[in-house]
N, C-alpha and C positions, 0 to 999 in steps of 0.2 A: 633456550625459547620453546612454548608447548601452546599448541591449539590444537584446537578443530575445525573443520571446512565443510560445510554440507551446501549443498544445491538440489536444484532437481535430476533426475539421471539423464535426462534428454533434452537438448535446449535444442530447437528448429527454428529458426531464425532467419525472416526477409521478405521482401515483397513475391505478393503469393506464396507464400507456404501453408496456408491454409487449407490449399487442396492436397496437401501433402496424408490428411485427415486420412484417408480413404487406406492410403498403406502403413499409416503406425497406429490408425483405432484397431485391427484385426489384431495387433501382436497383442494388447491385455484384457479383454472379451469379447464377447460379441453379444449382449444386450446392456446396451447405455442407459443412462437417464443424462438429458439434458436441461442444465441447468441454465436459466434464463432470464433476459430482465424485466425490461419496460412494454418494450413496441421495437423500438428499430432496429434491432439485428432479424425481424421477421418483415417490417415494411421497407428495407436495405435489399432483401432476397436473399441473404446473406443466412439464415437459418435451412432453406428451401434447398439453397445449395451442399449447406452442411448436411440434412438428411437427405438429398442425393447422394451423396458420397459414402454413410451408410449404408444404405443401398445395394448399388454399387458393388459394395466389399460384402454385401451378402449379411448385414449384423442387422439384431434388431436394438429398438427405443425407442424410449417413454419421455416426455415433456414434463417438465415442471419450472410454470413458466410468472413470471410478475413478481421479481427481485427487484423491486428500486430504491431500496433505501439499504443501511446496512441490514443484514438480519438479523432476527432476533428468536430466542430461543422457538415458538414454536411455531415459525420457517423453517428452524431447521428439523425437529421434529416431524414436522407436518410432507418433505422432503424424506427424510428415511422412510414413514412409513410411503412412500408411493413405491420408491425403489424396493423398499422389500414384498410388496405386494404383487409385482409388475416382475420380481424377481431379475433383476437387475444386478448385474457382478462388476460391471464400469461406470464411473463418473465422468463424462466433457460438461464443462462448465466454460460459457463463452458470450461474456460481456465483461465489466470492470467489477472494481475491485472487490463490490459488494456480493455479487456471483457468483463471483472466485472464492470466496469466504465460506460460502453457502454452499457449492461445490464439497471442497475443502473436509469442511464440517461434516455432509452428509458422506464422504467417504468413510471417514473416520469412522461414523457410527451405524455404516449400513452391516459392517463385521463384529461390530460389539456392544456388550450391554449397556442397560442404563439409557436415560438423556442428555442433552445437552449441556447440561447446567451441573452435571454429577461433576462434567470435566474441568469448568471453567476455573480459571483462577481466582482466590480470594472469594467468591462467593462461592463454591460449589463444596463436596463431600471429597475431593480429591483425588477424584476418579482417576487411573491410567490407562489407556491402550495397554490392552492385553492381544489383542489380534492385529493381525497385518489391515492399510483400510484399505477399500475397495482400489483398485486401481482407476487415475486421478490423470486430465488429461486437460488442462487448461488453458485458456484462447482471451488471452486480455483483449479490450476492444475500445482501450482508452490509452493511456501513458502517464502513471503515475505512481501506483497505488504498490508493483512488483510482486502482488499477491501471489504468481506466478510459482515464483520460487522461491516464497517463505513457508515458516513451519506453524506459524501461526492462519487462526479464522478469529476475525474481529466480533463478539456479539454482545448485541446493543437490547436493552433490557430498559424501554422508556418506562415500565411501571413501577420496577422495582428501581429504577434509578439507579444499572450499569451500564458499565463497557469496558468487558472483560476478554480475555484470547484463551480458545482453545488450544494450548498448545503442543508440540510433541514431534520430539524429529522426524518419525514417520509420514508427517502430512504433509511433510514437501510433494508437491502431483511427483508424478514419475515424470511427465510429458509439459516441457514450457514448448509454445507453439505459437509463435512470436509473430505478426504478419503486420506491419505498419502499415498496409492497405485498409485496414480494417478502425485503423484510426483517424481514416482521411475525413469520414463526416461529423464526427467529435464538435460539438459548438466552442465556440471561442473563450465562452468564458468558464468551461469544462477541462479545456483545454490549459487555461491559463489555471486553476486551481488542482487541480493532476499534476501540473508540470511542477508547480510549487513543493507538492508534498515530494515527487519523486525528489527536489533538488535539498531536501529539508531531512531527506532521509539519507542522500549520503553524508552531507555536512553534518548529520547527527551523530553517526554511524561512523567516519574520518575520524574526531574530535572523542568519542565515548570512551569510556574507563575500559571499556573491554574490548580495545579497537584493537587489530588482526594485522598482518602482515599484507596478507593474498588481498583481504575485502579493503586495503587503504588505498593498497595501487586503485584497483577497480573502481573506488570509489573518486578520486582525484582524477582519474581519466571521462568517469559519467559528469562531474563539473563542467568540464569546460565541454561538453557533448548540448550540457543544459543552458554555458552560457553561450553558444553557439545559435543555438537553435526554438527557444521556448519563444522567444519574441517572435521569431521568422513563424514557426506553427500560429505563437497567437493571430498575426495578420494576416499568413495568407494559409490557411487550411487546407492548400490541393499541394502545400511544397513539402512533396514527395521526402528531399533528401533532409529536411526539417521534422518532418513526422519518423522516419527512421533513427533521426539521430535521439527522436525523445520518447519512442521506445525502444531503445537500448539502454538509454541512459536510466528509466524506470525499469528494466528488467535488474540492469549492475544496482542500483539499489534496495531491488529487492533482496541481490545477494549479497549485499552490502548488511542491511539488517539484521536477515533472521541469525549471522555472522558474529559481529560485531555490538548488535545492539544500538538502541536509539538514545532519546535526551528528554531534556526538560518539554521540549516543542511542543512532542510526542504525548507526553504526560498531560498538558496542561489542556490540550486540544481534545485530546479523550475526554476528561472533564467537561470542556465545554460543549462535545458534544451531546452529550448525557444528559447534563441539565436544562442547555438553552436551546439545541438542535441544530448547534452551528455546523455547519457542515467541514468534513476533515478536512482537506485540503484548504480550505479558504482560512479555515484555524492556523493553521499551521502555517500560511501563507503573510500573515499578520501577524503569529507572534515570531517569528523566522530569527528578523534584524535584531528584535529583541534582548533573545534567551542568546544570539550570537554578543551582542553586545556584553552581557553580564558575563560571560564566559570566557571572554575574550584573555584574560591574562591567566588562566589558569592552562592555556591550551593556545598560548602569545605564536608559535614557531608555523604552530599546524592552520590559523585561522591565519595568519602571514600566506603562509600558503595557499589556501581559500581566495581570498586575495589578488592574491597572483592571478591566482585561471581565471577567477571571473572576470576580471580585469583585463586581461591579457596583457599587463603592465609589468616591464620590469623594473620593483621597487626594489630598492634596498633596506628600507627601514624598517622593521618586522610589522612597530605597533603601523605604521604607513598604512603597511598592504594591506592587514586585516580593516583599519577603518572604510577602507577602502573599502574593502570585500564588503563590509555592512552596508556603505553606502547606497553601491550597485545592487541590491538584493533590494535595497527601499526603491530604489528607483525603477527596477522594470517593473515591480506590484503596481507602482502609480502608471505607467504603461498600463500596462494590464487591468486598468480601472477596478483595483485591489483594494478597502478599504485600510488608511493606516492604524486602524487603534478600533475598538470595541463598541464603538459607542449608538453603532446604531440600531445594538443587539440587546438595548434596556435592559445590561445586567443589574440588578439589587445587591447593594456591594452588601448586604446583611446578608448574601448567600458566598462572601467571596473565601470564608471560613472551611465553606458543605466544598467551595468549588479547589480548595488546596488540599483538601484533606482526600477527595476525588481524584489525585494527579498523581497519587502517590500507586502505580501502576510499575508493571516491569518495567516498558520506557523508561522510568526516569532513573533507577535506578545506573544510568551510565553514560548521565550528566556530568558534566568535568568537573561541575560544583555542587558541592550538598547543598542544596536548597532546602531554606527551612521552611515551614506553612506562612510562616509573616513575610520570607523572601517573596515568595509568589502572592501572597496578599498585595503588599507592594507593586511589584511587575503589575497586577492586572489593576487598581486602583488609577495606575496610570495612562492603562490604555480604555478606562471607563467612563 
């Protein structure tokens, strides 16, 4: 058995661990670029608290605000320019997965030549990182992407119609600072879609062709956390135990995908996001049970174990256990008002070949079954 295992150099997890940043940040840099989103982190007062901690530690900082959607090439290039013009030597990203991906990409390019597109899978010129990225601290405020422990940043270009990854082992954040308290203000719908993204990552990495022993164990544990906590976090956003469990499940999902890869849900979701603007977590939530059905026979024992963990039932028959797991996913999506299909998005059937072709990213390579373009088209026809 041969495998390699990657994760952040340091993971700091727990309620109110956010306030450890004043002790952590000085260990890595003395002039930080702070990357943040649209405004909730500012309105909540947490940004002011972050600034106060950095000042207390004697550190300089500069802001790059306004990352509200998946970052595009211009977002990354602009952030790199701000960092370089202010002589920043470290990055702190506080926000959702898009914010963390933005900070991750900026940290890589602050110390390397060229522009972000040069490095992107499938559309770039194959450029690779030469120098180590600038020190990077990731502070998630959502529970779903696991970006705080992954080695890729997802970059989306609506103009050129691509959604690709900037990927390198060295891009894994130096510190993942995960404080469940920061997720208490996450709205119910975002809780649902980000939570389903985490569940998808845990399931896809567990059944992946590239699955490895350590991520397998973490994935099953994480699936159990989602099963007992996602609905609770959705119905009561102030349920701190549920928020803690979902933050941990998200963290574990990032570790798992970074080492074992993903599958067809993420491949197709990327295409739907790129061409129809469907948010990533929502696309994953809609697609997940259908891809589970498609893959079930190829990984029956693993899907059976997933079913037993999700339902908390001792089901002897593997097929029955797998089917009940799929039904469980459909039911929790329904409870969280997630659509059961793609009809509301007005997808043009003439675009299905394009969507199938655009699904051929790195994620698809881990799917237990090799899906042909026609298989993807047939699946999407059922959903539109």
